[in-house]
N, C-alpha and C positions, 0 to 999 in steps of 0.2 A: 570110420574116417581115416584112421592110421593105416589100415590095410589098403585102402584105395590109394593113399599117397605112395605106399611101398610098391604097388603095382605100376603106378605111373613112373616111378624111378627105374624099375626093371625095364619097362618099355623104352625109356629114354636112353639108358645105357646100352640096350641091345641094338639101338639104331645108330649109336655113335661109331664113326669110322676110327679104326686104329691109326694112331699117329705113324707117319711114314717119312722116310728120307727119299730123295730122288733115286730112281732106278739106276743101278750100276754103281752107286756110291756105297762105301762102308766107312762109317765114322767111328773113330776111337776117341772118346771124350775122357780126359784124365783129370782127376781131382787134385786137391791141394798138395803140393810137394814139400814146401817149407824146409828148404835146405837139405833135403835127403837125396843127394846125387845118386847114392847107391840104389835107392828105390826107383829113381827115374831110369837108370841103366837096366835094372831088372825088368821094368815095364816095357822098355824098348825091345828087350830080348823076347818078351812074351808076345808082343805085337808082331815082331819079325817071324816068330814061329807060327803064329796064327795065320799070317798071310802065306807062309810057305805051305801050310797044310790046306788052307782054303783061300786060294787067290781071289782078289777082288779087282774089278776094272778100275775103280777110282777111289782108292783109300785116302782118307784125310785124318790127320791127328789134330785134336783140339785140346789145348790146355786151358783150364778154367781159372788160372790165376793163383796167387799166393805161392810164388816160387821161392821167396826169401823168408828169413826170420825163423827163430826157434831151433831149426836143425843145424847141423855142424858145417854145412858147406854151401851157403847161399851163393857165393861167388862161383863155385863150380857149377851149380845149377844154371845160373844165368849164362855162363860161358858155353854150356852145352846147348842151351836154347838159341844162342846167337849163331852158333855154327850150324851147318847143314845137319839135318836129322837122318832118319832112315832113308836110304837111297830111293829116289823116285816118289816119295810120299810127302805131299804138301803138309805144312804145319801152320795152324792158326793159334795164336797165343792171345789170351784175354788178360786184362789188367785186374788184379785183386787189390783189396784195401791195403795189403802189406807193401805192394809195389808203390802205391800212392804215398804211404808213410815214408818210404825210403826217399822218394823224390822230394817230399815236403821237408825232410830233415836237412837237405842241402839249401833250401830256400828260407827256412825258418828254424834256426838252431833250437829255439825253445821247444819246438815240437818233439825233439829227441827225448824230452822228459816222459812223454806218453809212449813214444815208440819203444824206448828201452824196456818198458814193462810189457810189451807185446812181442818180445823176441828180437828187437832191434840190436841189442848188444851182440848177439851171435852174428848178425850180419856185419856189423862194424868190424868185429874180430876177423871175420872171413876175408875182409878186404884189407887187413893189416893195420887197421886203425887202433891206436892205443886206447883201450877201454877202461883203464884204471879209474879215471876221474868220472867218466860217464856212468859207470856202475854205481857210483856213490851219489849221483844226482848233481854232478858239477861238470864244468868244462865243456858245455854243449857247443859253444862257439868254436872251440878248437876241434872238437870231434866233427862238426859239420864241415869245416874247412878241410880237414884231413880226408873225409869221405869224398868230397868233391875232387880232391887231387888224386885219390886212389882209384876212383871209379873209371874204368876205361871208357873212352868215347863210344865205342861200340855197344857197351852195356847201357850207357845212358840213352843212346839213340833207341835201343831196343825197348827200354822201359817207357820212354816218352811216346813211342809209337804203338803201344799195345792197344788193341781194340777193347771196347767195353761190352758190346752186345753183338752176337752173331746169330743170324736166322738162317736155318737150312731146313727145307721141307716143313714139316709140322712141329719143329723143335726150335726153341730159343735157348742159346747157350750164353751164360752169364756167370759172373763170380758169385755174387751174394743172392740176387733174386730180383723180383719186379714188384712195383707197388700196385696193389689191386685197384682196378678201376681206371688205370691210366693206360692209354694205348701204347703199344710197343714202341712206336716211333716217337713218343713224347716222354719216355722214361727219363728221369733225372740221373745224372752220372753218380751222384752221391748214393742214391738208392741202389744202383747197379752194383756198387762196390761194398755197401755197408748194411743194407736193410736186413732185418732179421724177423722179429716177432710178427709184424703185420703180414709179411710174405708167408712165413712158415705156417701161420694159423689159418690162412685163407684156403678155402676148399673149392672155390669157384674156378672159372675158366680164365686163363690169362691171355687167350688168343693163340697159344702154342703151349706144348708141353715144355716146361722149363727144366733145363739140365744145369745144375749149379753145385757149388761147394760152400765154403765159408763157415758153415756150422758143423762141427765134428759130430759124427755118428759112429756107432759101433760097426755097422755094416751098411751097404747102400740102402737108402731109404727111397723106395719106389712108390709113388702115389699117383692117382689119376692125373693130377695137374702138374706134377714136378718130380724130379729125381735128384736126390742129394748124393754126391760122390765123395764128400770129404770124410775119409775114414782115418783121419789123424795120423798120417804117415810119419810125422816127426816123432810121435810117441810109440806107435804100434809097429812101424815098418810095413804097414799095409797100405800100399798105394793102389787105388781102384780106378779102372777104366770101364766105361759103358760102351759096348759095341752095338752100333745101330746099322741095320741093313734092311731095306724094304720096310716091313712092319715089325721085324723081329728085334728083340733086345736080349743081350746077354752081357756078362761081366767077366773081366779079367782082374786078377788081384795078385800083388806080390806077396 
C-alpha cells in the first residue's frame, strides 16, 4: 500500500507544471532588510550588475517588508525606498509587521512597550527620538509624539500606502505568509503580516507559490509551496534576493 501511494505521488509531481512568471519579466524579490541600508545598497549593486550582464525586457524589484527595526539605519532604508530606485526598474514594496508596529506606535503609545522589544528602539533612535525613557519602559506618550513629529510626511505616506499581497504569474508575494484553506482574495491582513506556524507547517497548495520573509532562516528555504527569503540581514549582513524569470529560479546574496 505504501509503495502504491509513493508511485501516485511521483506521477502527480511529474505532471505538475513548474511555476512561472509572465514572459519577458524578471522579478527580484528581496527579503527583510531591518535597518541595514548598507545591505540594501549592496543588493542594488548586485541587481544592477546582474542586469548589465543579462539584460531583461521588464525587470521588477519586489521588497517583502520589514524595512525598519533592529538594524542601525531604519530611517535611511525608508528614505532610500521613498526615492527612485535603480533607473528604469519599477519597485513594488510590501508591508511587514514591523512597519505596522511603527504606524501603531503613533496611534497607540502603549504599543511601544511591545514594539521596543522587537527592535523599535533602534527605529526611534534613527529618527532622532530620545529613547532614554522608552528603553526603560517609560515615557511612551512622549516617544509617540516625538516620532509623529520626526517622521517625514513622505515616509508616513510610503508606510501607509504599502501593499500587503502581490500576485504575479504563479507566485504570491507577501511578508509573513498565507492562511491554509483560505482563498488568496480572502486572506486577512493580520495573517499576511504576522502568520507563522500554521503557514510554515502546511505542505499543501496555496493556489500559488508563496514568496515570503518574516521568519529568519540561515539560507533561502525553498519548498514546493513556498520560498522563505528572510536570511536575518540585521544579524548576518546577508540580504537575499530571489530572481524569477520564466520558470527559472536563482538567488543573489550580499
